[in-house]
C-alpha positions as CSV (number, residue, x, y, z in Angstrom):
1,M,0.0,-0.1,0.0
2,S,1.4,3.4,-0.8
3,F,0.9,6.4,1.3
4,T,0.6,10.0,0.6
5,R,3.5,12.4,2.1
6,P,0.8,13.9,4.4
7,V,-0.1,10.3,6.0
8,L,3.4,9.4,6.1
9,L,3.9,12.5,8.3
10,A,0.9,11.7,10.4
11,A,2.3,8.0,11.1
12,I,5.8,9.6,12.1
13,A,4.0,12.2,14.2
14,A,2.1,9.0,16.0
15,L,5.4,7.1,16.4
16,A,6.9,10.1,18.2
17,I,4.0,10.6,20.8
18,A,3.4,7.2,21.3
19,P,5.4,5.1,24.0
20,A,8.6,3.8,22.8
21,A,9.0,0.0,22.4
22,S,12.1,-1.9,23.1
23,A,12.8,-5.3,23.4
24,D,11.7,-5.3,27.2
25,T,8.6,-3.9,26.5
26,P,5.8,-6.3,27.0
27,R,4.0,-7.8,23.9
28,H,0.7,-6.4,25.0
29,T,2.5,-3.0,25.0
30,R,3.9,-3.4,21.5
31,S,0.9,-4.1,20.2
32,A,-1.1,-1.0,21.8
33,I,1.5,1.0,19.9
34,A,1.0,-0.5,16.7
35,D,-2.8,-0.3,17.3
36,Y,-2.1,3.5,17.8
37,V,0.0,4.0,14.9
38,H,-2.5,2.3,12.6
39,A,-5.3,4.3,14.1
40,R,-3.7,7.4,13.6
41,V,-2.9,6.4,9.7
42,A,-6.4,5.3,9.1
43,D,-7.8,8.6,10.7
44,D,-5.9,10.5,8.4
45,L,-6.9,8.4,5.3
46,G,-10.5,9.1,6.4
47,Q,-11.1,5.5,7.6
48,L,-13.0,6.5,10.7
49,D,-14.1,2.9,11.6
50,V,-10.8,1.2,11.1
51,A,-9.4,4.4,13.3
52,A,-12.2,3.8,15.9
53,A,-11.3,0.5,16.4
54,G,-7.5,0.6,16.5
55,F,-7.9,3.7,19.4
56,A,-10.1,1.4,21.1
57,A,-7.5,-1.6,21.0
58,A,-4.9,0.8,22.1
59,A,-7.0,1.8,25.0
60,D,-7.5,-1.7,26.0
61,G,-4.2,-2.3,25.9
62,N,-3.2,0.8,28.1
63,P,-6.0,0.6,30.7
64,G,-4.7,3.5,32.6
65,N,-4.4,5.9,29.8
66,T,-7.3,8.5,29.9
67,S,-6.1,10.2,26.9
68,L,-6.4,7.0,24.5
69,A,-9.8,6.2,26.1
70,L,-10.9,9.7,25.4
71,R,-9.7,9.6,21.9
72,A,-11.2,6.3,21.2
73,F,-14.7,7.4,22.9
74,R,-14.8,10.6,20.4
75,Q,-13.5,8.7,17.3
76,S,-15.8,5.7,17.7
77,V,-18.8,8.3,18.0
78,A,-17.3,10.3,14.8
79,A,-17.5,7.0,13.1
80,G,-21.1,6.0,14.0
81,D,-20.1,2.9,16.0
82,M,-22.2,3.6,19.2
83,T,-21.9,0.5,20.7
84,L,-17.8,0.8,21.1
85,G,-18.5,4.7,21.8
86,L,-20.9,3.7,24.7
87,R,-18.5,1.3,26.0
88,M,-15.6,3.7,26.0
89,A,-18.1,6.2,27.6
90,H,-19.0,4.0,30.6
91,Q,-15.1,3.4,31.0
92,L,-14.5,6.9,31.1
93,D,-17.5,7.5,33.5
94,A,-16.3,4.6,35.8
95,S,-13.2,6.6,36.2
96,G,-14.6,9.8,36.6
97,S,-13.0,11.3,33.1
98,L,-16.0,11.6,31.1
99,P,-16.5,14.8,29.5
100,P,-19.6,16.6,29.1
101,D,-20.5,15.7,25.7
102,G,-20.3,12.0,27.1
103,T,-22.7,12.8,29.6
104,L,-25.2,13.4,26.5
105,L,-24.2,10.1,25.1
106,L,-25.2,8.3,28.6
107,L,-28.2,10.3,28.5
108,S,-29.3,9.3,25.3
109,E,-28.8,5.6,26.0
110,S,-30.9,6.0,28.9
111,V,-33.9,7.7,27.0
112,A,-33.5,5.1,24.3
113,K,-33.9,2.4,26.9
114,R,-36.7,4.3,28.6
115,D,-34.9,4.3,32.1
116,W,-36.3,7.7,33.1
117,K,-35.0,7.6,36.6
118,Q,-31.3,7.4,35.3
119,A,-31.8,10.1,32.6
120,K,-33.2,12.6,34.9
121,A,-30.0,11.9,37.1
122,L,-27.8,12.5,34.0
123,T,-29.7,15.8,33.2
124,D,-29.0,16.8,36.6
125,R,-25.5,16.1,35.8
126,V,-25.7,18.1,32.6
127,D,-26.6,20.9,34.7
128,R,-24.1,20.7,37.4
129,E,-21.3,20.4,34.3
130,K,-23.0,23.7,32.7
131,L,-21.5,23.3,29.4
132,F,-24.9,22.0,27.8
133,S,-27.1,23.3,30.6
134,F,-29.0,25.2,27.7
135,L,-30.7,21.9,26.7
136,S,-31.9,21.1,30.1
137,P,-35.7,22.8,29.6
138,V,-36.2,20.6,26.9
139,L,-34.6,17.6,28.3
140,R,-36.3,17.7,31.4
141,A,-39.9,18.1,29.7
142,W,-39.6,15.1,27.3
143,I,-38.3,12.8,30.3
144,A,-41.2,13.8,32.3
145,F,-43.5,13.1,29.6
146,G,-42.0,9.7,29.1
147,A,-42.1,9.0,32.7
148,K,-45.7,10.2,32.9
149,Q,-44.6,12.4,35.8
150,G,-46.2,15.8,36.1
151,D,-46.8,18.4,33.3
152,P,-44.1,18.2,30.8
153,V,-45.3,21.6,29.3
154,A,-45.5,23.3,32.7
155,L,-41.8,22.2,33.3
156,L,-40.7,23.3,29.8
157,D,-42.4,26.7,30.5
158,A,-40.9,26.9,33.8
159,G,-37.1,26.2,32.6
160,G,-36.5,29.9,32.4
161,A,-34.7,29.5,28.9
162,T,-33.2,32.7,27.3
163,G,-31.2,33.3,24.3
164,L,-30.5,30.5,21.8
165,A,-32.0,28.0,24.5
166,E,-35.3,29.9,24.4
167,T,-35.3,29.3,20.5
168,Y,-34.9,25.5,21.0
169,A,-37.5,25.3,23.9
170,A,-40.0,27.4,21.7
171,E,-39.6,25.1,18.8
172,Q,-40.3,21.9,20.8
173,R,-42.9,23.4,22.8
174,G,-45.4,23.1,19.7
175,L,-44.3,19.5,19.2
176,L,-44.8,18.7,22.9
177,L,-48.1,20.4,23.1
178,I,-49.5,18.1,20.2
179,A,-47.7,14.8,22.0
180,V,-49.8,15.6,25.2
181,G,-52.9,16.0,23.6
182,K,-53.1,19.6,22.9
183,E,-53.3,19.6,19.3
184,T,-54.8,23.1,18.5
185,A,-52.4,24.7,21.1
186,G,-49.5,22.8,19.6
187,V,-50.4,24.0,15.9
188,A,-50.8,27.5,17.3
189,A,-47.5,27.4,19.0
190,L,-45.6,26.2,16.0
191,G,-47.5,28.7,13.8
192,A,-46.1,31.7,15.9
193,L,-42.6,30.8,15.3
194,Q,-42.9,32.4,11.6
195,L,-40.1,30.5,10.3
196,P,-39.0,31.2,6.9
197,D,-39.6,28.8,4.0
198,G,-36.9,26.0,3.9
199,G,-35.5,23.1,5.1
200,R,-35.9,23.9,9.0
201,S,-39.5,24.9,8.5
202,A,-40.3,22.0,6.4
203,R,-38.9,19.6,8.9
204,L,-41.0,21.0,11.9
205,R,-44.1,21.0,9.9
206,I,-43.7,17.8,8.6
207,A,-43.0,16.5,12.4
208,A,-45.9,17.9,13.4
209,A,-48.2,16.9,10.7
210,A,-47.0,13.2,10.9
211,A,-47.5,13.4,15.0
212,L,-51.2,14.8,14.3
213,D,-51.9,12.0,11.5
214,Q,-50.9,9.5,14.2
215,R,-53.5,11.2,16.6
216,H,-56.1,10.8,13.7
217,E,-56.3,14.7,13.1
218,R,-55.7,14.3,9.2
219,D,-57.2,17.5,8.4
220,A,-55.1,19.6,10.9
221,A,-52.0,17.6,9.5
222,L,-53.0,18.6,6.2
223,A,-53.2,21.9,7.1
224,M,-49.6,22.1,8.2
225,L,-48.3,21.0,4.7
226,T,-49.0,24.3,2.5
227,G,-46.3,25.4,0.3
228,D,-44.1,24.0,-2.6
229,W,-41.3,23.0,-0.9
230,P,-40.5,19.5,-2.2
231,A,-40.5,17.9,1.1
232,I,-43.9,19.5,2.0
233,A,-45.2,18.4,-1.3
234,R,-44.2,15.0,-1.0
235,A,-45.6,14.7,2.6
236,R,-48.7,16.1,1.3
237,A,-49.1,13.7,-1.2
238,T,-48.3,10.9,1.0
239,L,-51.2,12.1,3.3
240,T,-53.7,12.4,0.8
241,A,-52.9,9.0,-0.5
242,H,-53.7,7.6,2.9
243,H,-50.1,6.5,3.6
244,K,-48.2,6.7,6.5
245,L,-46.2,9.8,7.1
246,R,-42.7,9.2,8.4
247,G,-41.0,11.8,10.8
248,A,-43.2,12.2,13.6
249,V,-41.6,13.7,16.8
250,D,-43.9,12.7,19.6
251,T,-41.7,10.7,21.9
252,P,-38.6,11.7,24.1
253,A,-36.2,9.8,21.5
254,T,-37.4,11.3,18.8
255,A,-37.9,14.9,20.2
256,I,-34.5,14.9,22.0
257,A,-32.9,13.7,18.5
258,E,-34.7,16.5,16.8
259,L,-33.1,19.1,19.3
260,F,-29.9,17.5,18.8
261,V,-30.0,17.7,15.1
262,R,-30.9,21.3,15.3
263,V,-27.7,21.9,17.7
264,A,-25.5,20.1,15.5
265,A,-26.4,22.2,12.6
266,D,-25.9,25.5,14.7
267,I,-22.6,24.2,16.0
268,N,-21.5,23.4,12.6
269,K,-22.1,27.1,11.5
270,Q,-19.5,28.1,14.2
271,Q,-17.0,25.9,12.2
272,A,-16.7,23.3,15.5
273,A,-17.3,20.1,13.5
274,P,-15.8,17.6,15.5
275,L,-18.5,18.7,18.3
276,A,-21.4,19.1,15.7
277,L,-20.7,15.7,14.4
278,H,-21.1,14.4,18.0
279,F,-24.5,15.9,18.1
280,A,-25.5,14.5,14.8
281,R,-24.3,11.2,15.7
282,V,-26.1,10.9,19.0
283,A,-29.4,12.0,17.2
284,T,-28.9,8.9,14.8
285,L,-28.7,6.8,18.1
286,L,-32.0,8.0,19.6
287,A,-33.9,8.1,16.1
288,P,-32.4,5.9,13.6
289,D,-35.0,6.2,11.0
290,D,-34.7,10.3,11.2
291,S,-33.5,11.5,7.6
292,A,-32.6,15.1,9.3
293,A,-30.1,13.4,11.5
294,W,-28.5,11.3,8.7
295,L,-28.5,14.5,6.3
296,V,-26.8,16.5,9.0
297,T,-24.4,13.8,9.8
298,A,-23.4,13.2,6.0
299,S,-23.1,17.2,5.6
300,I,-20.5,17.3,8.3
301,L,-18.8,14.1,7.4
302,S,-18.3,15.5,3.9
303,A,-17.2,19.0,4.8
304,G,-14.4,16.9,6.7
305,G,-13.3,15.0,3.5
306,A,-14.9,11.8,4.7
307,Q,-16.9,11.1,1.7
308,D,-17.4,7.4,1.9
309,A,-18.5,7.9,5.4
310,A,-21.0,10.4,4.3
311,L,-22.5,8.0,1.7
312,D,-22.8,5.4,4.4
313,A,-24.9,7.9,6.5
314,L,-27.1,8.5,3.5
315,G,-27.6,4.8,3.0
316,H,-29.3,4.8,6.5
317,T,-32.5,6.7,5.2
318,V,-35.5,5.2,3.9
319,P,-36.8,5.3,0.4
320,D,-40.4,6.7,1.5
321,D,-38.9,9.6,3.5
322,P,-40.5,13.2,2.8
323,F,-36.8,14.2,2.3
324,T,-36.2,11.8,-0.5
325,S,-35.2,14.5,-3.0
326,T,-33.0,16.3,-0.5
327,I,-31.5,13.0,0.1
328,R,-30.9,12.1,-3.5
329,D,-29.3,15.6,-4.2
330,A,-27.2,14.9,-1.3
331,R,-26.0,11.6,-2.4
332,L,-25.3,12.8,-5.9
333,T,-23.2,15.5,-4.6
334,L,-21.4,13.4,-2.4
335,L,-20.4,10.7,-5.2
336,V,-19.1,13.9,-7.4
337,R,-17.0,14.8,-4.6
338,A,-15.8,11.3,-4.2
339,G,-14.8,11.5,-7.7
340,R,-17.5,9.0,-8.9
341,T,-19.2,11.2,-11.3
342,D,-20.1,8.2,-13.6
343,Q,-22.0,6.7,-10.9
344,A,-23.5,9.8,-10.0
345,L,-24.7,10.4,-13.7
346,A,-25.9,6.7,-14.1
347,E,-27.9,7.2,-11.0
348,A,-29.3,10.5,-12.0
349,Q,-30.3,9.0,-15.3
350,S,-31.8,6.1,-13.7
351,A,-34.2,8.0,-11.6
352,T,-35.5,10.1,-14.9
353,T,-36.6,6.6,-16.4
354,A,-38.7,5.9,-13.3
355,P,-42.3,5.8,-13.7
356,E,-42.7,8.6,-11.0
357,A,-40.0,10.6,-12.6
358,G,-40.6,14.4,-12.2
359,S,-39.1,17.7,-12.8
360,G,-36.8,17.3,-9.7
361,D,-35.1,14.4,-11.2
362,W,-34.6,15.9,-14.5
363,S,-33.4,19.3,-13.0
364,R,-30.9,17.3,-10.9
365,L,-29.6,15.3,-14.2
366,A,-29.3,18.5,-15.9
367,D,-27.1,20.0,-13.2
368,L,-24.7,16.9,-13.4
369,Y,-24.5,17.3,-17.1
370,A,-23.5,20.9,-16.7
371,G,-20.8,20.2,-14.1
372,N,-19.7,17.5,-16.3
373,H,-18.9,19.7,-19.4
374,R,-22.2,18.5,-21.4
375,P,-23.8,21.7,-21.9
376,A,-26.2,20.5,-24.9
377,D,-27.3,17.4,-22.8
378,A,-27.9,20.0,-19.7
379,A,-29.9,22.4,-21.8
380,A,-32.0,19.5,-23.1
381,A,-32.6,18.0,-19.6
382,Y,-33.5,21.6,-18.0
383,G,-36.1,21.7,-21.1
384,R,-37.6,18.4,-20.1
385,A,-37.7,19.5,-16.3
386,L,-39.5,22.8,-17.1
387,A,-41.9,20.9,-19.4
388,L,-42.9,18.4,-16.3
389,A,-43.0,21.6,-14.1
390,G,-45.9,22.7,-16.2
391,G,-44.2,24.4,-19.3
392,D,-45.8,27.7,-20.0
393,K,-48.2,27.1,-17.2
394,A,-45.3,26.3,-14.6
395,P,-45.4,28.9,-11.5
396,P,-43.0,31.6,-12.5
397,E,-40.9,31.0,-9.2
398,V,-40.4,27.3,-10.6
399,A,-40.1,28.4,-14.2
400,W,-37.4,31.2,-14.3
401,P,-34.7,29.3,-12.6
402,L,-35.0,26.5,-15.1
403,L,-35.0,28.8,-17.8
404,L,-32.1,30.6,-16.5
405,Q,-30.2,27.5,-16.2
406,Q,-31.3,26.4,-19.5
407,A,-30.1,29.7,-20.9
408,N,-26.6,29.2,-19.3
409,A,-26.3,25.8,-20.9
410,Q,-27.3,26.8,-24.2
411,L,-24.7,29.8,-23.9
412,E,-22.1,27.2,-23.0
413,A,-23.2,25.1,-25.7
414,G,-22.7,27.7,-28.4
415,D,-26.0,28.3,-29.3
416,W,-26.7,32.1,-28.5
417,P,-30.3,32.3,-30.3
418,A,-31.8,29.5,-28.0
419,S,-30.1,30.9,-25.1
420,K,-31.4,34.3,-25.7
421,A,-34.7,33.2,-26.1
422,S,-34.8,31.2,-23.0
423,A,-33.1,34.1,-21.1
424,S,-36.0,36.5,-22.5
425,R,-38.6,34.3,-21.3
426,A,-36.9,34.0,-17.7
427,L,-36.7,38.1,-17.6
428,A,-40.5,38.4,-18.7
429,L,-41.1,36.1,-15.7
430,A,-38.7,37.4,-13.2
431,P,-38.1,41.2,-14.1
432,R,-36.5,42.2,-10.6
433,Q,-34.2,39.0,-10.3
434,P,-30.7,40.2,-10.4
435,A,-29.3,37.0,-11.5
436,V,-31.5,37.1,-14.7
437,L,-31.1,40.9,-15.4
438,N,-27.2,40.3,-15.1
439,F,-27.2,37.2,-17.3
440,V,-29.2,38.8,-19.8
441,G,-27.2,42.3,-19.9
442,Y,-23.8,40.7,-19.9
443,S,-24.7,37.9,-22.5
444,E,-25.9,40.7,-24.9
445,I,-22.7,42.8,-24.3
446,E,-20.4,39.8,-24.9
447,H,-22.2,39.3,-28.3
448,G,-22.0,42.7,-29.2
449,E,-25.5,43.4,-29.1
450,N,-27.7,46.4,-27.3
451,L,-24.8,47.6,-25.5
452,D,-26.5,50.5,-23.9
453,G,-29.8,48.6,-23.2
454,A,-27.7,45.8,-21.9
455,S,-25.7,47.9,-19.8
456,A,-29.0,49.2,-18.3
457,L,-30.1,46.0,-17.4
458,I,-26.8,45.4,-15.5
459,A,-27.3,48.5,-13.6
460,R,-30.6,47.6,-12.6
461,A,-29.2,44.2,-11.4
462,S,-26.6,45.9,-9.4
463,A,-29.1,48.4,-7.5
464,L,-31.2,45.3,-6.5
465,A,-27.7,43.3,-5.4
466,P,-24.9,45.7,-4.8
467,D,-22.6,43.3,-3.0
468,D,-22.8,40.6,-5.7
469,P,-19.1,40.2,-6.9
470,S,-20.6,38.8,-10.4
471,I,-23.0,41.8,-11.0
472,S,-20.2,44.4,-10.1
473,D,-17.8,42.7,-12.5
474,S,-20.6,42.6,-15.4
475,L,-21.4,46.7,-14.4
476,G,-17.7,47.4,-14.4
477,W,-17.3,45.4,-17.6
478,S,-19.9,47.4,-19.5
479,W,-18.0,50.5,-18.6
480,Y,-14.8,49.6,-19.7
481,L,-16.4,48.8,-22.9
482,R,-17.9,51.9,-23.4
483,G,-14.4,53.3,-22.7
484,D,-15.4,54.8,-19.2
485,L,-12.1,53.4,-17.0
486,E,-12.8,55.7,-14.2
487,R,-16.2,54.0,-13.5
488,A,-15.1,50.7,-14.6
489,I,-11.9,50.3,-12.4
490,P,-13.4,50.7,-9.0
491,L,-16.6,48.3,-9.8
492,L,-13.9,45.5,-11.1
493,E,-11.7,46.2,-7.9
494,R,-14.7,45.8,-5.7
495,A,-15.8,42.6,-7.7
496,A,-12.0,40.9,-7.3
497,Q,-12.4,41.8,-3.6
498,G,-15.5,39.8,-3.1
499,A,-14.4,37.0,-5.3
500,P,-10.5,36.8,-5.3
501,A,-10.3,33.4,-6.9
502,E,-12.8,34.2,-9.8
503,S,-10.6,34.1,-13.1
504,D,-12.9,35.9,-15.3
505,I,-13.3,38.9,-12.7
506,N,-9.3,39.1,-12.4
507,E,-8.8,39.1,-16.0
508,H,-11.1,41.9,-16.5
509,L,-9.6,44.0,-13.6
510,G,-6.1,43.3,-15.8
511,D,-7.6,44.3,-18.9
512,A,-8.7,47.5,-17.3
513,Y,-5.4,48.3,-15.5
514,W,-3.6,47.6,-18.9
515,K,-5.8,50.1,-20.6
516,A,-5.2,52.7,-17.8
517,N,-1.6,52.1,-18.2
518,R,-1.1,50.6,-14.9
519,R,1.0,47.5,-16.6
520,L,2.4,46.0,-13.2
521,A,-1.1,46.1,-11.6
522,A,-2.4,44.5,-14.8
523,R,-0.1,41.7,-14.8
524,Y,-0.4,41.0,-11.3
525,A,-4.2,40.7,-11.7
526,W,-3.9,38.7,-14.8
527,R,-1.6,36.2,-12.6
528,A,-4.2,36.1,-10.1
529,A,-6.7,34.8,-12.8
530,L,-4.4,32.5,-14.4
531,V,-4.3,30.4,-10.8
532,A,-7.8,28.9,-11.6
533,A,-7.8,29.4,-15.3
534,D,-7.5,26.4,-17.8
535,G,-7.9,25.7,-21.5
536,E,-8.2,28.6,-23.8
537,Q,-8.3,31.0,-21.0
538,A,-5.3,30.1,-19.5
539,T,-3.6,30.3,-22.9
540,R,-5.0,33.7,-23.4
541,L,-3.9,34.7,-19.9
542,K,-0.2,33.6,-20.3
543,A,-0.1,35.8,-23.6
544,K,-1.5,38.8,-21.9
545,I,1.0,38.3,-19.2
546,D,4.1,38.2,-21.6
547,F,2.8,40.5,-24.2
548,G,0.1,42.6,-22.8
549,L,-3.3,43.0,-24.4
550,T,-2.1,43.0,-27.9
551,P,0.2,39.6,-28.3
552,K,3.3,40.2,-30.2
553,P,4.7,37.4,-32.6
């Protein structure tokens, strides 16, 4: 097996910090050292499960080494080996060395086993440890619900939650009210949250609708499922067909899993991926059928480069989940990131041949074609997606993005007349969308058409989205083409600051600098553009760097 230089360095580092072995070192100690080194190498290779087993073996070979046990505990949870993670957590707990995130794992184990006495005791410990005490109001309420002791809603309201904890408590309150039989109050509480349309709102509404349906409140369940978000539409179709809707949050396990998924997503935004992954993995222990937990887990793993582990996480989701479309998108993205583009294309193509294939399936395939430099195929697939969405009768908010994507694919395929027609249709449907205004204006300028009118479109786009680097670039370039360098250069500089790795923007800035006789700055901008350029653009940039805007023989 060959190793990359970073992996070899990791192995050397592991050897350096592991206890030195000698002829007098006991065999079991030498074996533990080897386990540790192998675990470090596996971790660097992204083999999370192998690393977890190696660290656990090393810890077992050094029973007094708390650091090794802690590493094994965290690696096991990160790998999703919850059996091993729980074993290491109990070992650390027995020695008084379990960290606060380990307390949450043990608490979740108690909830899963419905050991309410132990769960309550561990919640008391969460309070004493303070780090995660903001979770206690929700934990106590749902544990009380499971134990059938007292009024869980009153307990939640009495928690005195503030700040972020108050947000978590407010989301859980509506779900808890439905679970205790106060459906009307629960629906009202969820409605009062005024969450924007999106994945989080869809998740809560589906969770509530599924719980209501289980309580035979089908009309109330359907009333929760309004809007065109794909998961909402699928959930509504499921209920309309009188099938069971997945995703109910109406037990302590599913509710605490929901809480941990939300916390994982919030922590991940703060660039604390290991802790975020811990929360997401514990959520999967509590609710192994919860797609939200697996989606967040996969997202965190993928961002950390563990594409195979992320794909494995998505493999735990079920086919009839309301978030099937989101799961499929995530899977295809992961396959591409893992370098398995052919497999991604094959799966996307297969999805379009299914009897129930819809607009989303064709749009997904089109995106893959576009990313795989097959613009003509992408354009045709976007056209099919639009037709299945209703064609000329499709809702404007659905139609214009598809038309814009189709126009871009047609442009890349070299069919400007078709691209212009698609873009014009998008503009008619969305005359105040900056992306549409910018595309139409910039494309016309690039084809030498309607310079003044196209520039006016870009100016409108810039007024609507003044901080968008691509639009600032377009506006600056339109002034450059009209010979007004004083207006062009500041706009192009602002665009380059907003998107420093964008080749086209840096090339435009270099051209403007050259025209302004700022030759050193021009070559600097062109070199910046060359970093991410390839093919014809790279050749053109090299010529500009060597000879300026007018190449010499």
